[in-house]
C-alpha positions as CSV (number, residue, x, y, z in Angstrom):
1,M,21.8,-70.9,-10.4
2,N,18.2,-71.4,-11.7
3,T,16.6,-74.6,-10.6
4,P,14.5,-76.3,-13.4
5,L,10.8,-76.0,-12.7
6,P,8.2,-78.6,-13.6
7,A,6.9,-78.1,-17.1
8,G,3.3,-76.9,-17.3
9,K,3.0,-76.4,-13.6
10,T,4.8,-73.1,-13.2
11,I,2.7,-70.1,-11.9
12,L,4.0,-66.6,-12.2
13,V,3.0,-64.5,-9.2
14,I,3.2,-60.7,-9.6
15,D,2.7,-58.4,-6.6
16,D,4.7,-55.5,-5.2
17,S,4.1,-56.8,-1.7
18,S,6.7,-59.4,-0.8
19,S,4.6,-60.7,2.2
20,F,1.6,-61.1,-0.1
21,R,3.7,-62.9,-2.7
22,T,4.8,-65.2,0.0
23,V,1.2,-66.0,1.1
24,V,0.2,-66.8,-2.5
25,K,3.4,-68.7,-3.2
26,L,2.9,-71.0,0.0
27,A,-0.7,-71.7,-1.0
28,L,0.3,-72.7,-4.6
29,Q,3.3,-74.7,-3.6
30,K,1.2,-76.6,-1.1
31,A,-1.1,-77.5,-4.0
32,G,1.8,-78.8,-6.0
33,Y,2.7,-75.8,-8.3
34,A,6.1,-74.3,-8.8
35,V,6.1,-70.5,-8.3
36,V,8.1,-67.8,-9.9
37,E,7.8,-64.3,-8.4
38,A,7.9,-60.8,-9.9
39,V,7.7,-57.4,-8.1
40,D,5.8,-55.6,-10.9
41,G,4.8,-55.9,-14.5
42,E,8.2,-54.9,-15.8
43,D,9.9,-57.6,-13.7
44,A,7.3,-60.1,-14.9
45,V,7.9,-59.3,-18.6
46,A,11.6,-60.2,-17.9
47,Q,10.5,-63.5,-16.3
48,L,8.2,-64.7,-19.1
49,D,10.9,-66.2,-21.3
50,T,13.2,-67.4,-18.5
51,H,10.4,-69.3,-16.8
52,P,7.4,-69.6,-19.1
53,P,4.3,-69.8,-16.9
54,A,1.4,-72.1,-17.4
55,L,-0.7,-69.4,-15.6
56,I,-0.2,-65.9,-14.2
57,V,-1.5,-64.4,-10.9
58,C,-1.3,-60.7,-10.9
59,D,-2.1,-57.7,-8.8
60,V,-3.6,-54.6,-10.5
61,N,-1.9,-51.8,-8.6
62,M,1.9,-51.9,-8.9
63,P,4.7,-49.4,-9.7
64,R,6.4,-49.2,-13.1
65,M,3.8,-51.4,-15.0
66,D,0.5,-52.1,-13.4
67,G,-1.3,-55.4,-13.8
68,L,-3.8,-54.4,-16.5
69,S,-0.9,-53.0,-18.7
70,F,1.0,-56.2,-18.1
71,A,-2.0,-58.3,-19.2
72,R,-2.4,-56.3,-22.4
73,H,1.3,-56.8,-23.1
74,V,1.1,-60.6,-22.5
75,K,-1.8,-60.9,-24.8
76,T,0.2,-59.3,-27.7
77,T,3.1,-61.8,-27.4
78,A,3.0,-64.9,-29.6
79,D,4.4,-67.2,-26.9
80,H,2.1,-66.1,-24.1
81,R,-1.1,-64.8,-25.5
82,F,-3.0,-67.9,-24.4
83,T,-1.5,-68.0,-21.0
84,P,-4.5,-67.6,-18.5
85,I,-4.3,-64.6,-16.2
86,I,-6.0,-64.3,-12.7
87,M,-6.2,-60.8,-11.1
88,L,-5.8,-61.0,-7.4
89,T,-6.4,-57.4,-6.2
90,T,-8.2,-55.1,-3.8
91,E,-9.9,-53.5,-6.9
92,S,-13.6,-54.6,-7.0
93,Q,-15.2,-52.0,-9.2
94,D,-17.2,-53.4,-12.2
95,A,-15.3,-50.9,-14.5
96,K,-12.0,-52.4,-13.5
97,K,-13.2,-55.9,-14.0
98,A,-14.5,-55.0,-17.5
99,E,-11.2,-53.5,-18.3
100,G,-9.6,-56.7,-17.1
101,R,-11.8,-58.9,-19.3
102,A,-11.0,-56.6,-22.3
103,A,-7.3,-57.1,-21.5
104,G,-7.7,-60.9,-21.5
105,V,-8.0,-61.6,-17.8
106,R,-9.8,-65.0,-17.2
107,A,-10.6,-64.6,-13.5
108,W,-10.8,-61.8,-10.9
109,I,-10.3,-62.5,-7.2
110,T,-10.7,-59.7,-4.6
111,K,-8.4,-59.3,-1.6
112,P,-8.7,-60.4,1.1
113,F,-9.2,-63.9,-0.2
114,Q,-9.2,-67.5,0.9
115,P,-6.1,-69.4,-0.4
116,S,-8.4,-72.3,-1.3
117,Q,-10.4,-69.9,-3.6
118,L,-7.2,-69.1,-5.4
119,V,-6.0,-72.7,-5.7
120,D,-9.5,-73.7,-7.1
121,A,-9.4,-71.0,-9.7
122,V,-5.8,-72.0,-10.7
123,A,-6.8,-75.7,-10.9
124,R,-9.7,-74.8,-13.2
125,L,-7.5,-72.7,-15.6
126,C,-4.4,-74.8,-15.3
127,P,-5.4,-78.5,-15.0
């Protein structure tokens, strides 16, 4: 049974590491956000219409559909093209960041990270 989530406060967290998703989920829930989890881009695509997110936090390197491919997909959908995306990843190369900006990514946070850094970025993009 799906529990209804607060409108406008739902964050979709996409990462293939369950322990990492848990760390992110706990930080966001502590800040008052509801969290929906996905294990990769394909799983996240399936979640978009079931739990429309106010914001997406996404890793880059994942199986089946990576984060940049997912971001490009989201930006082509009418219902979600304006949903802010934050990349939370080990990737720090300028070329990857530029590829992210071109795909519509609004912020880029490099792992390891401070949970407060993520919560601050989410609060700026999802007031």
